[in-house]
C-alpha positions, 0 to 999 in steps of 0.5 A: 891387465894382470900381475905376473911374475919374470926373470928378466935376466938369468938367476933364481928367485934373486931376479924375479920381478913382479909385473903388469902385462896384458892377457890376450883374449883367447883365440880358437883352440884357446882358453882364458883362466883366472888363476886361483892357485899356481903350483910350485916346482924345482924346474920353476927356477931352475929353468930361469938360470940358464937359458937362451939370452933371448928367452928373456924376460922369462915367464915362470910356472908350468901348472896352475888351477883356476877358473875359466873367465873366457873361452875361444870359439868353436873350443873345447877343453881337454877333458871336454866341454868348457864353459865360462865359470868351470873350474879347471886345472892346466898343464904344461902352460907357460907363465903359471905365476900370474892372475890370469893367463891365455892358454892352449885349451888341449892343456886344460882339464875340468878339475874334480870337485874334490880337489882343492886348488892348490893341490890341483895346481900341483898335481901333474908336474910331479904326477906326470913324472912319477908315472914316466919314471914307472914307464921307464923302468918298467916297474911292476908288482914282482918288483922290489923298488929303491926310490931315492928321495921317496918324501919329495914331491915325485917319491909320494907320487911314485909311491902312490902310482905303484901301491895298486900294482903291488911292488914293494917300494924301499924309500930313502929319505931324512927321518923327518920324511919317514911318516911320509914314505910309510903313509904311502906305503913305502918301506922308510930307510935312512939315506947316508952312511952304510946305505948299500949295506943296509939295504943288502940287509932290508933286501937279501934277495935284491933290488930289482928297480932303482929311481932317482929323485935326488941326483946325488952320488950315493943314490947313484952309486947305491943304484948301481951297485944293487940293480944288476940291470941298468935299463931298469935305473932311472934318474930325474936329477942326475943326467951326467951321471947317467950318461957316463954310467949308462943308464937312462935320464928322462925329462919332460923336453925329451920328445918320448917323455914329453908324449907320455906325460901328456898322454897320462894327464887325464888318467892322473886326474881321474886318480886323484878324483878317486881319492887314490893320488894326493898331493901333500901341499905344505904351504901357500903363499900370497902371489905377491910374495912368490920371491919368499916362496921360492926362496924356500922351494930352493932351500931343498926342504919346502916339506911338500908341494907350494902353491901361489894364491893370487 
């Protein structure tokens, strides 16, 4: 028996229930992980709000870090090997807000010793999303990149992944996020009235790429005004505007994005192991307090990544 959070019906943090459930023993190609930290992402409760009726009760959470407690016969994890007691992380998996979980071994990777469990549990959803928007926009060292929402989890990962390429990145954020943008190699600019004019002054030779991680009309309108090639504009939060205005929107359920994100997981883990990809964790909560943590997540101002600790 283990404890797990589920959404029994459509809704956000207000509908979540903490239930007892059985842990299925691992078969061939599977491992069971004793969870030491569960990552938290806006998608966790976003997806509980509007699924098909037959999806409920819906388990919650897509990424975890922990210790292998059982391994199926003739099974290796994605990074090779794997034995009971090994420290690992896993993404993308169903139902990560739990104490113990059986998952496909193909989604499990050795955890770098230098990475704490809360950091490891929050590395890959944001990291693979960031890698995906860089892929779609073809951002390179020759480019000036406008990054909306630069102090958020995806934005921070974009900044770090673009830094070795030498791209110039101008990142929008509130004044509270300014130091975060600068810490990870971006040039901070406040969003709000006059953003387009201020950006034209800051980048008189133009903006080559725009990455939108917030989905506001301001972010989209400014991006369309400043970037000549709409193939080099992408959003992760404004699919309606993307469809209406003819630029890209990416999401993990899209087949091409899913395949790419799965393919870069080990590379991102290696970057984190080398100290080249940090995961700022603002706060951890006991697993039993997941509803409180989800309320903070839904506020839109968690101040960094959150993790649940069984």
